[in-house]
C-alpha positions, 0 to 999 in steps of 0.5 A, spaced: 598 241 178 599 249 179 605 252 181 604 259 184 609 265 184 610 270 190 606 276 189 612 280 191 619 281 189 623 279 182 625 284 176 632 286 174 634 289 181 635 281 183 639 280 177 646 283 180 645 278 186 644 272 182 650 274 177 655 275 183 653 268 186 654 265 179 660 268 178 663 266 185 661 259 184 663 258 177 670 261 179 670 256 185 668 250 180 672 252 174 678 253 179 678 245 180 675 242 174 679 246 169 685 243 172 683 236 175 686 232 169 693 235 170 692 235 178 691 227 177 697 226 173 702 230 176 700 229 184 696 222 184 700 219 178 694 217 174 695 215 167 693 221 162 688 217 158 685 215 165 685 222 167 681 224 161 676 219 163 675 221 170 675 228 167 669 226 163 665 222 168 666 229 173 663 233 167 658 228 166 656 228 173 656 235 174 651 236 168 647 230 170 646 232 177 642 239 175 636 234 173 636 231 180 636 238 183 631 241 178 626 235 180 627 237 187 626 244 186 620 244 182 617 238 187 619 240 194 624 245 196 624 251 190 630 254 187 632 258 193 633 252 198 636 248 192 642 253 191 644 255 198 644 247 200 648 245 194 653 251 195 654 248 202 655 241 199 660 244 194 664 248 199 665 241 203 668 238 197 673 243 196 675 243 203 677 236 202 680 237 195 684 242 199 686 238 204 689 232 199 693 238 196 696 240 203 697 234 207 702 229 204 699 223 206 693 224 202 697 223 196 702 218 193 709 219 193 711 223 187 714 219 181 721 223 181 721 222 189 719 214 189 726 211 190 723 204 188 722 206 181 715 203 181 711 210 181 705 207 184 698 210 184 694 212 190 692 207 195 685 205 197 684 210 202 687 216 198 682 214 192 677 214 197 678 221 200 679 224 193 673 221 190 669 223 196 672 230 195 670 230 187 663 227 189 661 233 194 664 238 189 661 236 183 654 235 186 655 242 189 656 244 182 650 240 179 645 243 184 647 251 183 649 252 176 643 251 172 638 252 178 641 259 178 639 260 170 632 258 172 631 262 178 634 268 174 629 267 169 623 267 174 625 274 176 623 276 169 616 276 166 617 277 158 620 271 154 624 277 150 627 279 157 628 272 159 632 271 153 637 277 155 638 274 162 640 267 159 645 271 154 647 275 161 648 268 164 652 265 159 657 271 159 657 271 166 658 263 167 664 264 161 667 270 164 668 267 171 671 261 167 676 265 164 679 267 170 679 261 173 682 257 167 687 263 167 689 266 174 687 260 179 690 255 174 696 259 174 697 259 181 696 251 182 701 250 176 706 255 178 705 257 186 702 251 189 695 246 189 694 248 196 693 255 195 689 254 188 684 250 191 684 255 197 682 260 192 676 256 190 674 255 197 674 263 198 670 264 191 665 259 193 664 262 200 663 269 196 658 267 191 654 264 197 654 270 201 652 274 195 646 269 193 643 270 200 644 277 201 638 278 195 634 273 199 628 278 201 628 281 193 627 274 190 621 272 187 620 265 189 616 260 185 613 255 190 613 248 188 607 244 187 609 237 188 612 232 183 610 234 176 613 227 174 608 224 178 603 228 174 606 225 167 606 218 170 598 219 172 596 221 165 600 215 162 596 210 167 589 214 166 590 214 158 592 206 158 586 205 163 581 208 159 584 205 152 577 202 150 574 209 150 573 213 144 576 219 143 570 225 143 570 231 139 565 234 144 570 238 149 565 238 155 566 230 155 573 232 158 575 234 165 578 241 165 576 243 158 574 250 161 582 251 162 585 248 156 582 245 150 584 238 148 589 238 142 589 234 136 596 231 137 597 224 140 589 223 141 590 217 145 593 221 151 586 225 151 583 219 154 586 220 160 582 227 161 575 223 159 570 224 164 566 217 166 561 216 172 564 217 179 571 220 176 569 227 178 566 229 185 561 234 186 565 239 188 569 238 181 575 235 185 578 228 182 576 222 185 582 218 183 588 222 180 590 215 177 584 214 173 582 221 170 587 227 169 585 235 167 586 237 160 592 241 162 596 236 165 595 232 158 597 237 154 603 238 158 605 231 157 604 232 150 609 238 150 614 234 153 613 229 147 614 234 142 620 237 144 624 230 146 626 229 138 630 236 139 632 235 146 635 229 143 639 232 138 643 236 144 646 229 146 650 228 139 652 236 139 655 235 146 659 228 145 664 231 140 665 237 144 666 233 150 671 229 147 675 235 144 675 239 150 678 233 154 683 231 149 685 238 148 689 238 155 692 231 153 694 235 146 697 241 150 701 237 154 705 234 148 706 241 145 710 247 146 707 251 151 712 256 151 710 264 150 717 267 150 723 265 155 719 266 161 712 264 160 709 257 159 701 256 158 698 251 163 695 245 159 689 246 163 688 253 161 687 251 154 679 251 155 680 259 156 680 260 148 673 257 148 671 261 154 673 268 151 670 266 144 664 265 147 664 271 151 666 276 145 661 272 141 655 273 145 656 281 146 657 281 138 650 277 137 646 281 143 648 288 141 650 288 134 648 282 130 641 279 132 639 287 132 641 288 125 638 281 123 632 283 126 632 290 122 634 286 115 628 280 116 623 284 120 623 279 126 628 277 131 632 270 130 628 264 133 632 260 138 631 254 133 635 258 128 641 260 133 641 253 135 642 250 128 648 255 127 651 253 133 650 245 130 654 247 124 660 251 127 661 245 132 661 240 126 666 245 122 671 245 129 671 238 129 674 238 122 679 243 124 681 239 130 683 233 125 687 237 120 691 240 126 692 234 129 695 231 123 700 237 122 702 236 130 703 228 129 707 230 122 712 235 126 712 230 133 715 225 128 721 229 127 721 233 133 717 231 139 714 237 143 715 242 137 708 244 135 706 250 138 700 250 143 697 255 139 695 251 134 690 248 138 686 255 138 682 255 132 678 249 133 677 251 140 675 258 138 670 255 133 667 251 138 666 257 143 663 261 137 658 255 136 657 255 143 655 262 144 649 260 139 647 254 141 648 254 149 643 261 150 639 258 144 637 252 148 636 255 154 631 260 152 628 255 148 627 250 153 625 255 158 620 258 153 617 251 151 617 247 157 610 247 161 610 252 167 610 246 172 617 244 169 621 251 169 626 249 173 627 242 170 627 246 163 634 248 164 636 241 168 634 238 161 639 242 158 644 240 163 642 233 162 643 232 155 650 235 156 651 230 162 649 224 157 654 227 152 660 226 157 658 219 159 657 217 152 664 221 150 667 217 156 664 210 153 666 212 146 673 213 148 673 207 152 671 203 146 676 206 141 682 204 146 680 197 146 678 196 139 683 201 136 690 203 137 688 211 136 688 213 143 695 210 147 697 213 153 703 217 148 698 220 143 704 221 139 704 214 137 696 214 136 691 217 131 687 223 134 686 225 127 682 219 125 678 220 132 676 227 130 674 225 123 670 220 126 667 226 131 666 230 124 661 225 121 657 224 127 656 231 128 654 232 121 649 226 121 646 229 127 646 236 124 642 233 119 637 230 124 636 237 127 634 240 121 629 235 120 626 236 127 627 243 127 623 243 121 617 240 124 617 243 130 612 249 132 613 254 138 608 254 144 610 261 146 612 267 141 618 272 143 613 277 145 608 273 149 607 275 156 605 270 161 598 272 161 598 272 153 600 265 154 595 263 159 590 266 154 592 262 148 592 255 153 585 257 155 583 258 148 586 251 146 591 255 140 593 249 136 599 252 133 602 254 139 600 248 143 
């Protein structure tokens, strides 16, 4: 399957439009997502741990939907259409969410105003409207955020420039998230939820407008049919030809002029073996479920080779997902006052992660990475950057456990006495780690995935984050049922043990990552242009395949 690029457009001139769209849509998404736990607890009378679980499900969906959007973009619509359609969907969701905040009948009676003293939760109708709003808004986030990453990288040619764009992408994403986690969350807490969600509505619209303004400048990759159907054909064709012997003669393979079969996963090479009647006189394939091209076989091999590395991201992000959701619950049980007149919103604690990511990315991109390149004579590799991120995030779990132990001791003497800023070190460390592994993973997958799966490459990053949020929800559910570590009143629980458990999970996963990284060989080098990559593929470069 071939994917063609538009002959015109692209270049750095398009990046400001994409960055502005990302900033506006991120302000909108962050404005409602960062504070949704507090909204559910205070406005919908949802219990704290249940609200944290809903938050994890929302984040899981927001990071799982991109893989669906990526498949649609790669196969049918292209990135441009997926982004603007998803932006409209998120707009509808935020409109409904704003209505729940402004129309009293769409929310349950507040506990302090409930004369029955029962403090009941939402009705079925109220839950339905709330969940429709959250679903639409979440689908919109999933369809835009990571698809914008792919579209931005598509505008540039060299992997080195694409890596710079991914750094800019993460910086813009987190800078906008800082504003949403502070300004918009503050408006929601101190002014009104309706105005806060209204700001999300406005920024969503602004992001959509900026994105459409650059429409004539973009280089657009034309979809060429579903790459996953092609991958399935390779497996089926290899199985159907399972009794055939793998040949060392490249002329025996269909499409050997474009790519040479590699020696790894030789069984799959049988999918490209030519037999009588498989190939028509004009060179076309008679039955694509019986024979495939060598290039299609090699593309599937690339995915198989990168899968172990991809899987390490699941248990990299699972501890982080639990840490972030529980940080809001911890903040609600701590002293959030700064001076006599200001109180830090619990939903704004994530801002420490965002700020540390932004600062760290600037330092890495402008100072540390260039310095390391001078010292060792080569650029740092994506795998090295991701590995550092793994290690720092493991360390942040240990800090989380120590801080929570201290908080529990002080709360036993005097509840709500521990300053909320005690949570800052663990969140800052998590942000520093993310500045290494998020852009590193983004660049790695975009660089290494087959050309037919470029949008799916960033969707794959979102996918393991989504799986991690679902897994974190399941882990918290199991711990609640089997232990007494996570009661609704966390002062009576043992979050410190939970964090130590996450520390050991992260440490084991880090060891697994080191093994996977040691045996992985890059397909694309930092200084390769797309033409050079194609030449390598034509020559059948064994080390880069």
